C-alpha positions as CSV (number, residue, x, y, z in Angstrom):
1,M,96.5,113.9,118.8
2,E,99.4,111.9,117.4
3,V,102.5,112.5,115.3
4,E,104.8,110.0,113.7
5,V,108.5,110.5,114.6
6,R,111.6,108.9,113.0
7,V,115.1,109.4,114.3
8,F,118.3,108.8,112.4
9,S,122.1,108.6,112.7
10,G,122.5,107.9,116.4
11,L,119.5,109.9,117.8
12,E,117.7,106.6,118.2
13,S,120.0,106.0,121.2
14,F,118.0,108.5,123.2
15,I,114.8,106.4,122.8
16,P,115.3,102.9,124.3
17,G,114.1,100.1,122.1
18,T,114.1,102.3,119.0
19,T,116.0,101.5,115.8
20,F,117.3,103.7,113.0
21,G,114.4,105.1,111.0
22,Q,111.7,103.3,112.9
23,S,108.3,105.0,113.0
24,I,107.4,106.0,116.5
25,P,103.8,107.2,117.3
26,V,103.9,110.0,119.9
27,S,100.8,111.4,121.6
28,I,100.8,115.2,121.8
29,T,98.4,117.9,122.8
30,E,97.1,120.9,120.8
31,G,99.7,123.7,120.6
32,F,102.7,121.3,121.0
33,T,105.9,122.6,119.5
34,G,108.9,120.8,118.0
35,R,110.9,121.9,121.1
36,E,108.4,120.3,123.4
37,L,108.5,117.1,121.3
38,L,112.3,116.9,121.8
39,K,111.8,117.3,125.6
40,K,109.1,114.6,125.6
41,L,111.5,112.2,123.8
42,N,114.5,113.1,126.0
43,I,116.5,114.2,123.0
44,P,118.9,117.1,123.7
45,E,118.0,120.0,121.5
46,E,121.7,120.6,120.7
47,K,122.0,117.1,119.2
48,V,119.4,117.8,116.5
49,F,120.7,119.6,113.4
50,T,117.8,119.0,111.0
51,F,114.1,119.0,112.1
52,L,111.7,118.1,109.3
53,V,107.9,118.2,109.4
54,N,106.2,116.4,106.5
55,G,109.5,116.5,104.6
56,V,110.0,120.3,105.1
57,H,112.8,121.9,107.2
58,K,111.2,123.7,110.2
59,D,112.5,125.4,113.3
60,L,111.7,124.0,116.7
61,E,108.9,126.6,117.4
62,V,106.7,125.0,114.7
63,L,103.3,124.0,116.0
64,L,102.7,120.3,115.3
65,K,99.4,119.0,114.1
66,N,97.7,115.6,114.3
67,G,99.2,113.3,111.7
68,D,102.4,115.2,111.1
69,R,105.5,113.2,110.2
70,V,108.6,114.4,112.0
71,S,112.1,113.3,111.1
72,L,115.1,114.2,113.3
73,F,118.8,114.1,112.1
74,P,122.0,115.1,113.9
75,A,124.8,116.9,112.2
76,V,126.5,114.3,110.1
77,G,130.1,114.5,108.8
78,G,131.5,112.8,105.7
79,G,134.2,112.8,103.2
């Protein structure tokens, strides 16, 4: 199984060779959760503020499915 992951606003620094918004194919097994995906990608859980699956906000216990599109965002400040 495979999911497509995109990381934004500095989270790409945790995945060497990855750029802002680049699509990254990640192999997973059945029953894989969002939390397990972060561990596999070496992204600290506390750095992720928004976890989207197919454009919908989900918690890290969501079970991922083949073909899911996952987007990860940190907390971002602004004026």
